MDAnalysis code that builds the backbone (N, CA, C; Angstrom):
import MDAnalysis as mda
import numpy as np

u = mda.Universe.empty(435, n_residues=145, atom_resindex=np.repeat(np.arange(145), 3), trajectory=True)
u.add_TopologyAttr("name", ["N", "CA", "C"] * 145)
u.add_TopologyAttr("resid", np.arange(1, 146))
u.add_TopologyAttr("resname", ["MET", "ASP", "SER", "PRO", "ILE", "GLU", "ILE", "LEU", "LEU", "VAL", "GLU", "ASP", "ASN", "LEU", "ASN", "ASP", "VAL", "GLU", "LEU", "THR", "LEU", "HIS", "ALA", "PHE", "LYS", "LYS", "ASN", "HIS", "ILE", "LYS", "ASN", "PRO", "ILE", "GLU", "VAL", "VAL", "HIS", "ASP", "GLY", "ALA", "GLU", "ALA", "LEU", "ASP", "PHE", "ILE", "PHE", "CYS", "ARG", "GLY", "ARG", "TYR", "VAL", "ASP", "ARG", "ASP", "PRO", "SER", "ALA", "GLN", "PRO", "ARG", "LEU", "ILE", "LEU", "LEU", "ASP", "LEU", "LYS", "LEU", "PRO", "LYS", "VAL", "ASP", "GLY", "LEU", "GLU", "VAL", "LEU", "LYS", "VAL", "LEU", "LYS", "SER", "THR", "GLU", "GLU", "THR", "ARG", "GLN", "ILE", "PRO", "VAL", "VAL", "VAL", "LEU", "THR", "SER", "SER", "ARG", "GLU", "GLU", "ILE", "ASP", "MET", "HIS", "LYS", "SER", "TYR", "GLN", "LEU", "GLY", "VAL", "ASN", "SER", "TYR", "ILE", "VAL", "LYS", "PRO", "VAL", "ASP", "LEU", "GLU", "GLN", "PHE", "VAL", "GLN", "ALA", "THR", "GLY", "GLN", "LEU", "GLY", "LEU", "TYR", "TRP", "LEU", "ILE", "MET", "ASN", "GLN", "THR", "ALA", "SER"])
u.atoms.positions = np.array([
    [12.650, -40.687, -27.894],
    [11.222, -40.288, -27.849],
    [10.995, -39.283, -26.733],
    [10.302, -38.213, -27.008],
    [10.033, -37.216, -25.994],
    [8.961, -37.730, -24.990],
    [9.164, -37.295, -23.735],
    [8.137, -37.614, -22.738],
    [6.923, -36.767, -23.013],
    [5.733, -37.343, -22.652],
    [4.484, -36.530, -22.889],
    [4.526, -35.327, -21.936],
    [4.016, -34.240, -22.464],
    [3.911, -33.005, -21.628],
    [2.882, -33.210, -20.556],
    [3.235, -33.056, -19.333],
    [2.233, -33.223, -18.248],
    [1.687, -31.909, -17.758],
    [2.441, -30.820, -17.904],
    [1.994, -29.533, -17.490],
    [2.183, -28.569, -18.617],
    [1.147, -27.814, -18.930],
    [1.150, -26.686, -19.900],
    [1.099, -25.396, -19.106],
    [2.144, -24.632, -19.145],
    [2.177, -23.330, -18.450],
    [1.951, -22.230, -19.562],
    [0.860, -21.521, -19.383],
    [0.548, -20.460, -20.304],
    [0.752, -19.129, -19.596],
    [1.844, -18.477, -19.852],
    [2.297, -17.273, -19.168],
    [3.115, -16.429, -20.106],
    [2.796, -15.156, -20.182],
    [3.513, -14.232, -21.095],
    [4.635, -13.517, -20.431],
    [4.587, -13.436, -19.099],
    [5.645, -12.687, -18.357],
    [6.851, -13.631, -18.102],
    [7.974, -13.315, -18.702],
    [9.115, -14.225, -18.570],
    [9.612, -14.306, -17.130],
    [9.491, -13.239, -16.386],
    [9.888, -13.377, -14.956],
    [9.014, -14.390, -14.177],
    [7.743, -14.348, -14.518],
    [6.773, -15.314, -13.857],
    [7.025, -16.742, -14.316],
    [7.437, -16.910, -15.605],
    [7.769, -18.226, -16.152],
    [8.916, -18.726, -15.300],
    [9.992, -17.917, -15.234],
    [11.200, -18.385, -14.469],
    [10.939, -18.640, -13.050],
    [10.102, -17.807, -12.414],
    [9.714, -17.987, -11.034],
    [8.959, -19.317, -10.840],
    [8.026, -19.606, -11.784],
    [7.249, -20.835, -11.706],
    [8.140, -22.054, -11.921],
    [8.988, -22.001, -12.890],
    [9.911, -23.118, -13.102],
    [10.872, -23.305, -11.921],
    [11.352, -22.267, -11.311],
    [12.207, -22.329, -10.126],
    [11.422, -22.977, -8.979],
    [10.103, -22.576, -8.815],
    [9.328, -23.126, -7.739],
    [9.100, -24.573, -7.924],
    [8.846, -25.055, -9.170],
    [8.689, -26.454, -9.475],
    [9.997, -27.217, -9.103],
    [11.128, -26.643, -9.587],
    [12.387, -27.348, -9.303],
    [12.663, -27.402, -7.776],
    [12.390, -26.384, -7.052],
    [12.604, -26.343, -5.625],
    [11.668, -27.390, -4.871],
    [10.515, -27.629, -5.477],
    [9.605, -28.644, -4.862],
    [9.757, -29.984, -5.464],
    [10.816, -30.219, -6.308],
    [11.119, -31.507, -6.870],
    [10.013, -32.026, -7.752],
    [9.314, -31.065, -8.444],
    [8.324, -31.411, -9.428],
    [9.045, -31.534, -10.794],
    [9.128, -32.806, -11.271],
    [9.940, -33.036, -12.444],
    [9.145, -33.415, -13.634],
    [7.825, -33.254, -13.581],
    [6.939, -33.514, -14.668],
    [7.349, -32.686, -15.876],
    [7.302, -33.232, -17.053],
    [7.627, -32.479, -18.258],
    [6.691, -31.255, -18.392],
    [7.274, -30.087, -18.732],
    [6.522, -28.854, -18.816],
    [6.747, -28.234, -20.181],
    [5.652, -27.812, -20.766],
    [5.724, -26.979, -21.994],
    [5.268, -25.524, -21.621],
    [6.061, -24.597, -22.032],
    [5.689, -23.185, -21.769],
    [5.282, -22.536, -23.077],
    [4.126, -21.875, -23.056],
    [3.657, -21.059, -24.208],
    [3.392, -19.658, -23.665],
    [3.509, -18.643, -24.575],
    [3.540, -17.260, -24.096],
    [2.284, -16.488, -24.471],
    [1.330, -17.043, -25.096],
    [0.079, -16.334, -25.349],
    [-1.050, -17.320, -25.528],
    [-2.264, -16.798, -25.537],
    [-3.436, -17.626, -25.644],
    [-3.545, -18.354, -26.976],
    [-3.177, -17.683, -28.036],
    [-3.236, -18.356, -29.335],
    [-2.246, -19.542, -29.425],
    [-1.091, -19.365, -28.857],
    [-0.085, -20.442, -28.846],
    [-0.631, -21.610, -27.999],
    [-1.309, -21.331, -26.886],
    [-1.848, -22.338, -26.023],
    [-2.923, -23.139, -26.776],
    [-3.783, -22.499, -27.529],
    [-4.780, -23.252, -28.243],
    [-4.167, -24.054, -29.405],
    [-3.134, -23.484, -30.031],
    [-2.425, -24.205, -31.061],
    [-1.792, -25.491, -30.453],
    [-1.176, -25.363, -29.286],
    [-0.594, -26.532, -28.669],
    [-1.715, -27.625, -28.347],
    [-2.712, -27.214, -27.730],
    [-3.801, -28.186, -27.284],
    [-4.408, -28.839, -28.493],
    [-4.734, -28.069, -29.567],
    [-5.440, -28.588, -30.730],
    [-4.483, -28.928, -31.862],
    [-3.156, -29.026, -31.642],
    [-2.178, -29.451, -32.583],
    [-2.288, -28.732, -33.909],
    [-2.176, -27.396, -33.789],
    [-2.193, -26.491, -34.960],
    [-0.824, -25.712, -35.046],
    [-0.658, -25.106, -36.168],
    [0.533, -24.231, -36.333],
    [1.791, -25.065, -36.120],
    [2.667, -24.525, -35.338],
    [3.980, -25.185, -35.074],
    [3.859, -26.501, -34.332],
    [2.674, -26.784, -33.757],
    [2.437, -28.005, -33.048],
    [1.582, -29.049, -33.781],
    [1.538, -28.825, -35.153],
    [0.749, -29.697, -35.968],
    [1.156, -31.177, -35.914],
    [2.389, -31.461, -35.658],
    [2.904, -32.798, -35.549],
    [2.806, -33.424, -34.171],
    [2.276, -32.638, -33.246],
    [2.128, -33.200, -31.839],
    [0.975, -34.221, -31.786],
    [1.201, -35.275, -31.012],
    [0.177, -36.288, -30.829],
    [-1.035, -35.733, -30.131],
    [-2.216, -35.628, -30.770],
    [-3.383, -35.107, -30.187],
    [-3.917, -35.887, -28.967],
    [-3.476, -37.089, -28.833],
    [-3.982, -37.954, -27.696],
    [-3.114, -37.654, -26.481],
    [-1.962, -37.052, -26.631],
    [-1.082, -36.764, -25.507],
    [-1.321, -35.387, -24.915],
    [-2.481, -35.219, -24.273],
    [-2.887, -33.918, -23.669],
    [-2.202, -33.818, -22.369],
    [-1.929, -32.520, -21.912],
    [-1.349, -32.311, -20.595],
    [-2.268, -32.772, -19.458],
    [-1.653, -33.139, -18.353],
    [-2.450, -33.532, -17.183],
    [-2.966, -32.313, -16.437],
    [-2.286, -31.170, -16.680],
    [-2.613, -29.939, -15.935],
    [-2.224, -28.748, -16.865],
    [-3.189, -27.762, -16.872],
    [-2.894, -26.510, -17.539],
    [-2.870, -25.338, -16.509],
    [-1.755, -24.653, -16.399],
    [-1.632, -23.421, -15.506],
    [-1.808, -22.310, -16.468],
    [-2.866, -21.455, -16.240],
    [-3.287, -20.476, -17.165],
    [-3.339, -19.081, -16.561],
    [-2.552, -18.193, -17.113],
    [-2.580, -16.720, -16.709],
    [-3.822, -16.183, -17.477],
    [-4.378, -15.127, -16.916],
    [-5.558, -14.471, -17.553],
    [-5.188, -13.407, -18.532],
    [-4.237, -12.589, -18.171],
    [-3.880, -11.416, -18.957],
    [-2.833, -11.840, -19.961],
    [-3.281, -12.238, -21.100],
    [-2.352, -12.801, -22.195],
    [-2.587, -12.010, -23.483],
    [-1.469, -11.933, -24.271],
    [-1.617, -11.327, -25.618],
    [-2.335, -12.272, -26.530],
    [-2.819, -11.689, -27.601],
    [-3.427, -12.385, -28.747],
    [-4.826, -12.925, -28.379],
    [-4.875, -13.933, -27.504],
    [-6.118, -14.499, -27.018],
    [-6.019, -14.467, -25.492],
    [-6.986, -13.829, -24.757],
    [-6.812, -13.796, -23.322],
    [-7.170, -15.100, -22.654],
    [-6.763, -15.244, -21.397],
    [-6.952, -16.463, -20.646],
    [-8.384, -16.919, -20.512],
    [-9.284, -15.959, -20.373],
    [-10.689, -16.346, -20.239],
    [-11.251, -16.977, -21.530],
    [-10.786, -16.481, -22.655],
    [-11.215, -17.057, -24.003],
    [-10.597, -18.440, -24.121],
    [-9.354, -18.621, -23.735],
    [-8.705, -19.938, -23.798],
    [-9.533, -20.926, -22.957],
    [-9.815, -20.503, -21.736],
    [-10.616, -21.320, -20.766],
    [-11.958, -21.711, -21.420],
    [-12.662, -20.706, -21.998],
    [-13.933, -20.884, -22.606],
    [-13.827, -21.984, -23.719],
    [-12.823, -21.911, -24.532],
    [-12.662, -22.944, -25.610],
    [-12.383, -24.297, -25.020],
    [-11.475, -24.350, -24.082],
    [-11.122, -25.633, -23.451],
    [-12.292, -26.350, -22.856],
    [-13.061, -25.590, -22.111],
    [-14.170, -26.146, -21.331],
    [-15.425, -26.450, -22.227],
    [-15.448, -25.844, -23.400],
    [-16.645, -26.060, -24.225],
    [-16.355, -27.159, -25.365],
    [-15.164, -27.680, -25.312],
    [-14.793, -28.689, -26.335],
    [-14.720, -30.073, -25.677],
    [-15.456, -30.988, -26.183],
    [-15.512, -32.355, -25.644],
    [-14.110, -32.947, -25.298],
    [-13.180, -32.865, -26.236],
    [-11.886, -33.491, -26.075],
    [-11.073, -32.914, -25.034],
    [-11.296, -31.650, -24.602],
    [-10.454, -30.982, -23.664],
    [-11.150, -30.539, -22.354],
    [-12.413, -30.742, -22.300],
    [-13.196, -30.249, -21.118],
    [-12.766, -30.877, -19.749],
    [-12.203, -32.082, -19.796],
    [-11.855, -32.730, -18.561],
    [-10.352, -32.451, -18.126],
    [-9.587, -31.797, -18.953],
    [-8.257, -31.399, -18.565],
    [-8.356, -30.389, -17.413],
    [-7.726, -30.673, -16.276],
    [-7.794, -29.664, -15.139],
    [-7.055, -28.370, -15.562],
    [-7.764, -27.214, -15.328],
    [-7.234, -25.959, -15.616],
    [-7.169, -25.147, -14.372],
    [-5.981, -24.692, -13.975],
    [-5.818, -23.864, -12.811],
    [-5.410, -22.429, -13.251],
    [-6.234, -21.452, -12.995],
    [-5.820, -20.115, -13.225],
    [-4.777, -19.756, -12.206],
    [-3.622, -19.290, -12.701],
    [-2.483, -18.831, -11.848],
    [-2.202, -17.402, -12.318],
    [-2.727, -16.449, -11.556],
    [-2.712, -15.057, -12.040],
    [-2.464, -14.103, -10.885],
    [-2.096, -12.886, -11.258],
    [-1.955, -11.797, -10.278],
    [-3.261, -11.046, -10.075],
    [-4.275, -11.362, -10.887],
    [-5.504, -10.601, -10.831],
    [-6.353, -11.053, -9.612],
    [-6.658, -10.022, -8.761],
    [-7.512, -10.210, -7.618],
    [-8.900, -9.739, -7.939],
    [-9.161, -9.360, -9.184],
    [-10.479, -8.784, -9.567],
    [-11.546, -9.851, -9.445],
    [-12.576, -9.469, -8.642],
    [-13.716, -10.377, -8.471],
    [-14.381, -10.816, -9.741],
    [-14.425, -9.990, -10.708],
    [-15.050, -10.347, -12.021],
    [-14.237, -11.393, -12.736],
    [-12.917, -11.328, -12.656],
    [-12.077, -12.396, -13.306],
    [-12.336, -13.745, -12.624],
    [-12.363, -13.730, -11.279],
    [-12.602, -14.916, -10.562],
    [-13.918, -15.523, -10.843],
    [-15.013, -14.721, -10.797],
    [-16.345, -15.140, -11.058],
    [-16.477, -15.682, -12.481],
    [-15.929, -14.955, -13.518],
    [-16.010, -15.461, -14.849],
    [-15.245, -16.737, -15.088],
    [-14.136, -16.863, -14.418],
    [-13.330, -18.110, -14.512],
    [-14.153, -19.299, -14.018],
    [-14.741, -19.229, -12.882],
    [-15.542, -20.328, -12.311],
    [-16.746, -20.540, -13.221],
    [-17.347, -19.510, -13.737],
    [-18.523, -19.625, -14.592],
    [-18.162, -20.447, -15.858],
    [-16.949, -20.282, -16.325],
    [-16.470, -20.974, -17.546],
    [-15.975, -22.438, -17.242],
    [-15.849, -22.730, -15.934],
    [-15.506, -24.114, -15.605],
    [-14.058, -24.358, -15.146],
    [-13.407, -23.298, -14.680],
    [-11.984, -23.450, -14.159],
    [-12.096, -24.363, -12.962],
    [-11.016, -25.120, -12.773],
    [-10.969, -26.079, -11.666],
    [-10.437, -25.455, -10.368],
    [-9.603, -24.466, -10.526],
    [-9.115, -23.712, -9.334],
    [-8.576, -22.343, -9.801],
    [-8.631, -21.406, -8.825],
    [-8.244, -20.038, -9.167],
    [-7.242, -19.667, -8.117],
    [-5.966, -19.429, -8.459],
    [-4.887, -19.093, -7.457],
    [-4.394, -17.714, -7.850],
    [-4.345, -16.848, -6.808],
    [-3.691, -15.537, -7.027],
    [-2.198, -15.762, -6.585],
    [-1.311, -15.385, -7.523],
    [0.119, -15.470, -7.250],
    [0.506, -14.688, -6.035],
    [1.102, -15.362, -4.982],
    [1.592, -14.624, -3.901],
    [2.790, -13.717, -4.315],
    [2.865, -12.534, -3.679],
    [3.962, -11.655, -4.063],
    [5.294, -12.206, -3.434],
    [5.208, -12.709, -2.294],
    [6.410, -13.275, -1.537],
    [6.931, -14.580, -2.232],
    [8.194, -14.649, -2.523],
    [8.804, -15.778, -3.248],
    [8.586, -17.109, -2.454],
    [8.808, -17.088, -1.173],
    [8.659, -18.307, -0.393],
    [7.258, -18.792, -0.368],
    [6.279, -17.851, -0.301],
    [4.850, -18.262, -0.327],
    [4.533, -18.822, -1.729],
    [5.118, -18.213, -2.736],
    [4.905, -18.787, -4.121],
    [5.436, -20.216, -4.247],
    [6.627, -20.457, -3.720],
    [7.218, -21.748, -3.751],
    [6.345, -22.777, -3.062],
    [5.891, -22.349, -1.849],
    [4.972, -23.275, -1.066],
    [3.697, -23.601, -1.815],
    [3.078, -22.548, -2.374],
    [1.782, -22.679, -3.122],
    [2.003, -23.586, -4.308],
    [3.145, -23.446, -5.014],
    [3.448, -24.264, -6.181],
    [3.583, -25.713, -5.748],
    [4.288, -26.019, -4.646],
    [4.433, -27.346, -4.124],
    [3.070, -27.930, -3.810],
    [2.200, -27.214, -3.210],
    [0.903, -27.741, -2.839],
    [0.032, -28.005, -4.144],
    [0.169, -27.069, -5.058],
    [-0.507, -27.187, -6.357],
    [-0.046, -28.519, -7.102],
    [1.228, -28.699, -7.097],
    [1.774, -29.941, -7.741],
    [1.344, -31.206, -7.008],
    [1.393, -31.189, -5.739],
    [0.996, -32.321, -4.951],
    [-0.457, -32.686, -5.214],
    [-1.324, -31.709, -5.149],
    [-2.724, -32.029, -5.400],
    [-3.061, -32.400, -6.822],
    [-2.681, -31.531, -7.801],
    [-3.133, -31.772, -9.150],
    [-2.328, -32.896, -9.878],
    [-1.149, -33.164, -9.507],
    [-0.338, -34.172, -10.263],
    [-0.204, -35.487, -9.534],
    [-0.447, -35.492, -8.202],
    [-0.323, -36.775, -7.466],
    [-1.674, -37.206, -6.945],
    [-2.316, -36.424, -6.173],
    [-3.537, -36.831, -5.467],
    [-4.824, -36.817, -6.372],
    [-4.976, -35.845, -7.208],
    [-6.177, -35.717, -8.022],
    [-6.334, -36.933, -8.995],
    [-7.506, -37.439, -9.108],
    [-7.834, -38.497, -10.039],
    [-8.768, -38.021, -11.112],
    [-8.410, -38.197, -12.398],
    [-9.256, -37.718, -13.455],
    [-9.860, -38.899, -14.202],
    [-11.002, -38.671, -14.839],
    [-11.625, -39.696, -15.633],
    [-10.778, -39.966, -16.856],
    [-10.770, -41.198, -17.346],
    [-9.994, -41.540, -18.503],
    [-10.694, -41.103, -19.771],
])
């Protein structure tokens, strides 16, 4: 039996996916991770559609790491759908993006994002930030059942 997915990483840039997975490994974050590469696939995963139709809808991720600049459906639209749907509104969503645009940050918080993190350019800073992110959202943070 597969372990429930605890982290959903929504990222279209394969280098950023590898960097994030490397940072998790370096920080000993061993939670099961599902990687999807566009906003439409993220919504299909969450709502058990398309290739994820057989996924257990009660087994939602404990954390969603969401890039904003995504193909098909952008990250802001994914966030809007997640936070406006009763079944998914309490899933913590962390925007993990290279966008420093004030409008992206403002809109993300307006839509209900739990945290907005700009990806550090430096590898070591990114590894440290990922460790802190994992510690807080996967260990310390308490969510409602």
